[in-house]
C-alpha positions as CSV (number, residue, x, y, z in Angstrom):
1,X,-98.8,9.8,-2.2
2,X,-102.1,10.1,-0.3
3,X,-103.7,6.9,0.9
4,X,-107.1,6.0,2.3
5,X,-108.2,2.8,4.0
6,X,-111.8,1.4,3.6
7,X,-113.4,-1.2,5.8
8,X,-117.0,-2.3,6.4
9,X,-117.5,-1.5,10.1
10,X,-115.8,-1.1,13.5
11,X,-118.1,-2.8,16.0
12,X,-116.9,-6.2,17.3
13,X,-113.2,-6.2,16.7
14,X,-112.1,-9.5,15.2
15,X,-109.5,-10.8,12.8
16,X,-110.4,-8.5,9.9
17,X,-110.0,-5.5,12.2
18,X,-106.5,-6.8,13.1
19,X,-105.7,-6.7,9.4
20,X,-106.9,-3.1,9.2
21,X,-104.8,-2.2,12.2
22,X,-101.7,-3.6,10.6
23,X,-102.4,-1.9,7.3
24,X,-102.7,1.4,9.2
25,X,-99.4,0.8,10.8
26,X,-97.8,0.5,7.4
27,X,-99.8,3.2,5.7
28,X,-101.3,5.7,8.2
29,X,-104.4,7.0,6.5
30,X,-107.9,8.2,7.1
31,X,-110.2,5.3,7.7
32,X,-113.7,5.0,6.0
33,X,-116.3,2.7,7.5
34,X,-120.0,2.3,7.2
35,X,-120.5,2.4,10.9
36,X,-118.5,2.4,14.1
37,X,-119.3,1.8,17.8
38,X,-117.3,4.2,19.9
39,X,-117.5,1.9,22.9
40,X,-116.0,-1.0,21.0
41,X,-113.0,0.9,19.8
42,X,-112.3,2.6,23.1
43,X,-108.8,1.8,24.4
44,X,-107.8,0.3,21.0
45,X,-105.5,1.8,18.3
46,X,-108.7,2.8,16.4
47,X,-109.7,5.3,19.0
48,X,-107.2,7.8,17.9
49,X,-107.5,7.3,14.1
50,X,-109.2,9.7,11.7
51,X,-112.4,7.8,11.0
52,X,-115.2,8.8,8.5
53,X,-118.6,7.0,8.7
54,X,-121.4,6.7,6.2
55,X,-125.0,8.0,6.6
56,X,-125.9,4.6,8.2
57,X,-124.1,5.8,11.3
58,X,-127.0,8.2,12.0
59,X,-129.8,5.7,11.5
60,X,-131.7,4.3,14.5
61,X,-129.9,1.5,16.2
62,X,-127.2,1.3,13.6
63,X,-124.2,1.1,16.0
64,X,-125.2,-2.4,17.0
65,X,-127.9,-3.4,14.6
66,X,-126.2,-2.2,11.4
67,X,-127.0,-5.6,9.7
68,X,-130.6,-4.5,9.6
69,X,-129.5,-1.9,7.0
70,X,-127.9,-4.5,4.7
71,X,-130.0,-3.3,1.8
72,X,-128.4,0.2,2.1
73,X,-124.8,-1.0,2.2
74,X,-124.1,-0.7,-1.5
75,X,-125.5,2.8,-1.7
76,X,-123.7,3.9,1.5
77,X,-120.2,2.7,0.4
78,X,-120.6,4.5,-2.9
79,X,-121.1,7.8,-1.1
80,X,-117.5,7.9,0.2
81,X,-115.8,10.7,-1.8
82,X,-112.2,9.5,-2.2
83,X,-111.1,11.7,-5.0
84,X,-108.3,13.4,-3.0
85,X,-106.4,10.1,-2.5
86,X,-104.0,8.4,-4.9
87,X,-104.2,4.9,-3.4
88,X,-107.2,3.1,-1.9
89,X,-106.6,0.1,0.4
90,X,-109.8,-1.7,1.1
91,X,-110.3,-4.5,3.6
92,X,-113.4,-6.2,2.4
93,X,-115.7,-9.1,3.4
94,X,-118.9,-7.4,2.2
95,X,-119.0,-4.1,0.3
96,X,-115.8,-2.2,1.0
97,X,-114.3,-3.2,-2.3
98,X,-117.2,-1.4,-4.0
99,X,-116.0,2.2,-3.3
100,X,-115.9,4.4,-6.4
101,X,-112.5,5.3,-7.8
102,X,-111.2,6.9,-11.0
103,X,-108.7,5.4,-13.5
104,X,-106.0,7.6,-11.9
105,X,-106.4,6.0,-8.5
106,X,-104.9,2.6,-7.5
107,X,-107.3,0.4,-5.6
108,X,-106.0,-2.7,-3.9
109,X,-108.4,-4.9,-1.9
110,X,-107.6,-7.4,0.9
111,X,-110.5,-9.8,0.4
112,X,-111.3,-11.7,3.5
113,X,-114.1,-13.5,1.6
114,X,-116.8,-12.9,-1.0
115,X,-120.0,-12.2,1.0
116,X,-120.6,-15.7,2.5
117,X,-124.3,-15.2,3.4
118,X,-125.1,-14.0,-0.1
119,X,-123.2,-16.9,-1.8
120,X,-121.9,-20.1,-0.1
121,X,-124.1,-19.8,3.0
122,X,-127.2,-18.3,1.4
123,X,-129.6,-21.2,2.2
124,X,-127.9,-21.8,5.5
125,X,-128.4,-18.1,6.4
126,X,-132.1,-18.3,5.5
127,X,-132.7,-21.4,7.6
128,X,-130.7,-20.1,10.6
129,X,-132.6,-16.8,10.5
130,X,-136.0,-18.5,10.2
131,X,-136.5,-16.9,6.8
132,X,-137.4,-19.9,4.7
133,X,-141.1,-18.9,4.2
134,X,-143.4,-15.9,4.3
135,X,-143.1,-12.2,3.5
136,X,-139.9,-11.7,5.5
137,X,-138.3,-14.5,3.7
138,X,-139.1,-13.0,0.3
139,X,-137.8,-9.6,1.4
140,X,-134.5,-11.2,2.6
141,X,-134.2,-13.1,-0.7
142,X,-134.7,-9.8,-2.6
143,X,-132.1,-8.0,-0.6
144,X,-129.5,-10.8,-1.0
145,X,-130.3,-11.0,-4.7
146,X,-129.5,-7.3,-5.0
147,X,-126.4,-7.7,-2.8
148,X,-125.2,-10.4,-5.2
149,X,-125.7,-8.2,-8.2
150,X,-123.7,-5.4,-6.5
151,X,-121.0,-7.8,-5.5
152,X,-120.5,-8.9,-9.1
153,X,-120.6,-5.3,-10.5
154,X,-118.2,-4.0,-7.9
155,X,-115.8,-7.0,-8.3
156,X,-114.2,-5.2,-11.2
157,X,-113.5,-2.0,-9.3
158,X,-110.3,-3.0,-7.5
159,X,-107.1,-3.1,-9.6
160,X,-105.6,-6.0,-7.5
161,X,-106.9,-8.6,-5.1
162,X,-105.2,-10.0,-2.1
163,X,-106.8,-13.2,-0.6
164,X,-106.4,-14.3,3.0
165,X,-106.0,-18.0,2.0
166,X,-105.8,-20.3,-1.0
167,X,-109.4,-21.3,-0.2
168,X,-110.6,-17.7,-0.6
169,X,-108.4,-17.3,-3.7
170,X,-110.4,-20.1,-5.3
171,X,-113.7,-18.5,-4.3
172,X,-112.6,-15.1,-5.7
173,X,-111.8,-16.8,-9.0
174,X,-115.1,-18.8,-9.0
175,X,-117.4,-15.9,-8.1
176,X,-115.6,-12.8,-9.5
177,X,-113.4,-14.3,-12.2
178,X,-110.5,-12.4,-10.7
179,X,-107.0,-13.6,-9.8
180,X,-105.6,-13.0,-6.3
181,X,-102.4,-13.2,-4.4
182,X,-102.5,-15.0,-1.1
183,X,-101.2,-13.1,2.0
184,X,-102.2,-14.8,5.2
185,X,-103.6,-12.5,7.8
186,X,-101.6,-11.5,10.9
187,X,-101.8,-13.6,14.0
188,X,-100.2,-12.2,17.2
189,X,-98.6,-15.5,18.1
190,X,-96.2,-13.9,20.6
191,X,-99.0,-13.3,23.0
192,X,-99.4,-17.0,23.6
193,X,-97.4,-19.4,25.7
194,X,-96.6,-23.1,26.1
195,X,-97.7,-24.8,29.3
196,X,-95.3,-27.3,31.0
197,X,-98.2,-29.7,31.5
198,X,-101.1,-30.7,29.4
199,X,-104.4,-31.5,31.0
200,X,-107.0,-34.1,30.0
201,X,-109.6,-31.9,28.2
202,X,-110.4,-30.9,24.7
203,X,-111.2,-27.3,23.8
204,X,-113.5,-25.4,21.5
205,X,-113.2,-21.7,21.0
206,X,-115.9,-20.2,18.9
207,X,-118.9,-18.0,18.6
208,X,-122.0,-20.1,19.0
209,X,-123.7,-19.7,15.7
210,X,-124.9,-22.4,13.3
211,X,-122.1,-22.5,10.7
212,X,-119.5,-22.9,13.5
213,X,-120.8,-26.5,14.0
214,X,-120.2,-26.6,17.8
215,X,-123.3,-28.8,18.1
216,X,-121.4,-31.4,16.0
217,X,-118.6,-31.5,18.6
218,X,-121.0,-31.7,21.5
219,X,-122.8,-34.7,19.8
220,X,-119.4,-36.4,19.3
221,X,-118.6,-36.1,22.9
222,X,-121.9,-37.8,23.8
223,X,-120.2,-40.8,22.2
224,X,-117.1,-40.2,24.3
225,X,-118.5,-39.8,27.8
226,X,-115.1,-40.4,29.4
227,X,-113.5,-37.4,27.7
228,X,-114.0,-33.8,28.8
229,X,-114.9,-30.9,26.5
230,X,-114.6,-27.2,27.4
231,X,-116.4,-24.7,25.2
232,X,-115.4,-21.1,25.3
233,X,-117.7,-18.6,23.5
234,X,-121.1,-17.1,23.4
235,X,-123.9,-16.8,20.8
236,X,-127.5,-17.4,19.9
237,X,-127.0,-21.2,19.7
238,X,-126.0,-21.5,23.4
239,X,-129.3,-22.8,24.8
240,X,-129.8,-25.3,22.0
241,X,-126.3,-26.6,22.2
242,X,-126.5,-27.0,26.0
243,X,-129.5,-29.2,25.6
244,X,-127.5,-31.5,23.4
245,X,-124.6,-31.7,25.8
246,X,-123.8,-34.5,28.3
247,X,-122.3,-34.0,31.7
248,X,-118.8,-34.1,30.2
249,X,-119.2,-30.8,28.5
250,X,-118.4,-27.5,30.3
251,X,-119.5,-24.1,28.9
252,X,-117.4,-21.1,30.1
253,X,-118.9,-18.3,27.9
254,X,-116.7,-15.4,27.1
255,X,-113.2,-15.3,28.7
256,X,-110.7,-12.5,29.0
257,X,-107.6,-13.0,27.0
258,X,-105.4,-14.2,29.9
259,X,-107.9,-17.0,30.7
260,X,-108.3,-17.9,27.0
261,X,-104.5,-18.1,26.6
262,X,-104.3,-20.3,29.7
263,X,-106.9,-22.8,28.3
264,X,-105.2,-22.9,24.9
265,X,-101.9,-23.8,26.6
266,X,-103.4,-26.5,28.9
267,X,-105.8,-28.2,26.5
268,X,-105.0,-31.6,25.1
269,X,-106.2,-30.5,21.7
270,X,-108.3,-27.8,20.1
271,X,-111.3,-29.0,18.0
272,X,-112.2,-26.9,14.9
273,X,-115.2,-28.4,13.1
274,X,-116.2,-25.6,10.9
275,X,-115.2,-24.2,7.5
276,X,-113.5,-20.8,7.9
277,X,-112.0,-18.6,5.2
278,X,-108.7,-18.6,7.2
279,X,-109.3,-19.3,10.9
280,X,-107.2,-17.6,13.5
281,X,-108.2,-19.9,16.4
282,X,-106.2,-22.9,15.2
283,X,-103.1,-20.8,14.7
284,X,-103.5,-19.4,18.2
285,X,-103.8,-22.9,19.6
286,X,-100.6,-24.1,17.8
287,X,-98.8,-21.0,19.1
288,X,-99.7,-22.3,22.5
289,X,-98.2,-25.7,21.7
290,X,-101.6,-27.3,21.3
291,X,-102.4,-29.6,18.4
292,X,-105.6,-29.1,16.4
293,X,-108.3,-31.6,15.3
294,X,-109.9,-29.8,12.3
295,X,-112.3,-30.4,9.5
296,X,-110.2,-30.7,6.3
297,X,-111.8,-27.8,4.4
298,X,-111.2,-24.0,4.3
299,X,-108.3,-22.3,5.9
300,X,-107.6,-25.0,8.5
301,X,-106.6,-27.3,5.7
302,X,-103.8,-24.8,4.9
303,X,-102.7,-24.1,8.5
304,X,-102.9,-27.5,10.1
305,X,-100.5,-30.1,8.9
306,X,-102.1,-33.5,9.2
307,X,-100.0,-35.8,11.4
308,X,-97.5,-33.1,12.4
309,X,-99.5,-30.2,13.9
310,X,-102.8,-32.0,14.3
311,X,-105.3,-34.3,12.7
312,X,-107.7,-33.5,9.8
313,X,-111.1,-35.2,9.5
314,X,-112.9,-35.3,6.2
315,X,-116.6,-35.6,6.9
316,X,-118.5,-33.0,8.9
317,X,-120.2,-35.6,11.1
318,X,-120.0,-36.6,14.8
319,X,-118.8,-40.1,13.8
320,X,-115.9,-38.7,11.6
321,X,-114.8,-36.5,14.5
322,X,-114.9,-39.3,17.0
323,X,-112.6,-41.4,14.7
324,X,-110.3,-38.4,14.4
325,X,-110.1,-38.0,18.2
326,X,-109.3,-41.6,18.7
327,X,-106.6,-41.4,16.0
328,X,-105.2,-38.3,17.6
329,X,-104.9,-40.2,21.0
330,X,-102.5,-42.7,19.4
331,X,-100.1,-40.0,18.3
332,X,-97.6,-37.7,19.9
333,X,-96.9,-34.0,19.1
334,X,-94.0,-31.7,19.9
335,X,-95.4,-28.4,21.4
336,X,-92.3,-26.5,20.3
337,X,-92.7,-27.7,16.7
338,X,-96.3,-26.5,16.8
339,X,-95.2,-23.2,18.2
340,X,-92.6,-22.8,15.4
341,X,-95.1,-23.7,12.8
342,X,-97.5,-21.0,14.0
343,X,-94.8,-18.3,13.3
344,X,-95.5,-18.7,9.6
345,X,-98.6,-16.6,10.2
346,X,-97.2,-14.0,12.5
347,X,-97.6,-10.2,12.3
348,X,-94.1,-9.4,11.0
349,X,-94.5,-11.8,8.1
350,X,-97.9,-10.2,7.2
351,X,-96.5,-6.6,7.2
352,X,-93.5,-7.6,5.1
353,X,-95.5,-9.4,2.5
354,X,-98.3,-6.8,2.4
355,X,-95.9,-3.8,2.1
356,X,-93.8,-5.5,-0.6
357,X,-97.0,-6.2,-2.6
358,X,-98.5,-2.7,-2.3
359,X,-95.2,-0.8,-2.9
360,X,-94.6,-2.9,-6.0
361,X,-98.0,-2.1,-7.4
362,X,-97.7,1.6,-6.5
363,X,-94.4,1.8,-8.4
364,X,-95.8,0.1,-11.4
365,X,-99.1,2.2,-11.4
366,X,-97.5,5.6,-11.0
367,X,-94.3,5.2,-13.0
């Protein structure tokens, strides 16, 4: 039984690449991606994999500026010739699920999300990219319109969908009209540790981009001048957010893993104000014995248990977050219970559930 794995790109390695890495461990296969950055995968398990790239790899600046070629993604993914494989396993948050297969091939897609900037975050994306008006705006709108058309057309190509959360499962049903089975992504919880002593600061770990809503947290802490906030992460919003911050907010930028794990363990609580399809950061915090104060939508509403592993707030406003922090400060949490809860999302559980699902579908398809 010959298998192939398809993913969008290998540039900045994040949660979706961790899924691909674990799929590869279960089903070692050639990997097809639109573009890869050799520097980003150096020293990682991807370095020694058989990787095939699309024609986008050879275009100017594509290794880092691949998003400039968004309008070519559908064409590029359809050029992968996968006829020699029996089973296609795609990891898709954009176009990977759109590869061409025959009726004799089984295609299972692990869907991280329907393309957020083409659907849910369409108008947010235009505003954040300064593409509301003018010729560049109309070109972007035309490109995203065509991406939506391809997304719907290609949604019928996989035989089975796996969703990374109940939240994404509902979006798959809404946008594609397809049913999905939820298998939460793998979180390497064993890499994190519990500290013997908590310190009096709150923590945000996030890329500094508009939809992450770090500005909301900073504004909330202007109303709480006697509390300290530590922000770990970088991004284009850094200068703007710094201007909003009071003296009680410290920006640390990017941190190596050892430092990050240390801050997770020592923080009083992690604050997670955004909507994520799953959200690995809250699980990492809980694996460190640290409770989470999270906006009650998206994946965090599934991973954070209100009152037991953290506090959920229901309006994405500074005032609602302030009330949640004050409520949190009246409560007590057991770090070892938090740690135990995080193991529900560990790597071993993902591999077992994913392999059981795929092997069952292979047996049914090829019997």
